[in-house]
Phi, psi and omega in degrees: 000320180296324178298323177295319177296317181295319178297318179293322179296321178293321181286315182225088185304332182262007185288325182236138178279064184284359177281356177280120184303327182296336175294319179296325178295313180296317178296320179297318178297321177294320178295321177296319180296331179270005180063033174257074191292323179295317178294318178297319180299317179296320179291320175297321176303313180295318180298312183290335178286329187247017180210170174271079186292152179268170182300322183288333174293320177293324177297312179296322178298317178298318178297317180298315179295318180296317181288340179293330179048052183258024176100195186297320180298319179292320178296318179295319178296321178296315180299315178297319181294318177297320179295318177297320179298317178295320181294326183268351183297140179291156180301327183272015180299136179309134183298329178293321179291317178299319178296320178297317177301313179297321178294318179295319180296317178295324182292330183283340178290000000 
């Protein structure tokens, strides 16, 4: 699907409002569902750079980077994303979810 968007963007740059960060979030979630982790990680990077992302977006970004298994840079990006997710997590976050975040962060080290 992203390839179709990219092809349309090249043909008609103003046809789709892809400058909206929420589009990158939806595309990233779709890429994760399709197990295209490297592509999802790049889309999450763009989304978090251009929006006020929530803790769960950073959590998903960390998972995408970790699953991409693209070397040290990907591992570092996953670690940063998990740390950002923990920093942005609400005080009332379920302890099981917080534990999972801490476990994922520890595993990437």
